[in-house]
N, C-alpha and C positions, 0 to 999 in steps of 0.2 A: 407418566410423571405428573404430579399434581402441581397446581399453581401455588399451593401453600408449602412447598418444600422450603427448608430453612435457607437454602442459598438464594432463594428469590425474595425472602423477607429481609427488610432493612429497618433499623431504627432511624429515627429522625436525625440523630447525631451522626450515624454512620453514613447516611445519604448525603448529609451536609459536607462531610469530609471528602467523600469519594467524588462527588460532582462539583465541588467547590462553589456551593451556594449557601447562603445563610439558613440556619435551621428555622429561624423565625419565618422566612419566606415559604418554606415547606409547610410549616404549621398553618400559615395563612391560606395557602393553596388547598390544604386538606380541609380546613374549616369552610371554605367556599365551594368545595365539591370538585375541585380540579384534580385532586389526587384521591385515590381510594385508600382508606385506612382500615386495617384489620385489627379488631380489638380482641385480644386473647384474655380469657378469664384467669384469675389466680388459681382456680381449681376448686372442686367441692371439698367442703370440710376444712377450709383454711382457717376459718374462725377469727382471723386477725382483723381488727378494725383499724387498719392503718391508713384508710382513706384512698388506697389504691385499688381500683376496680379491675385492673389488668393492664397489660402493656399494649402499646399501640405500635403497629408495624406498617411499613409501606411496601408495596410490591416494586421490585427492581425495574421491570419493564415500564411501569407507569411513571416512575421517577425519570427514567431515561427519556421517555417521550415528552414529559413536561419540560425538562431542561432543553431538549432540542427545539421545541416549538416556542418557547418563551425567552429563555435567558440567553442561550448561545446563538440565537438567530440574529444576524446583523448584516451589515453591508459587505462584509468580507474584504476582498482586495479591490473593490471597484474604485476607480478614480472618479471622484465627483466634481473636481475642479481641475482646470488645466494648470500645469506647473510652468511658470515663466522663468526663463533663465536669463 
């Protein structure tokens, strides 16, 4: 099975919806190199000059790891102060 199977590729908006993070944060992480982005070309002979060079996709395992190590990491259920009654 290839890394580039369609089930492993996600658009920025789909990753944003699935992992409940802002799409802008994923874009920022990709621009800083924290997430790998796969650029797919429009294809040869397209001929259209619409300004779109191709679509950008994220790998699902990369997004999962990014979310786990940055956004969803927290104190959890630890009690940091004593509760007085």
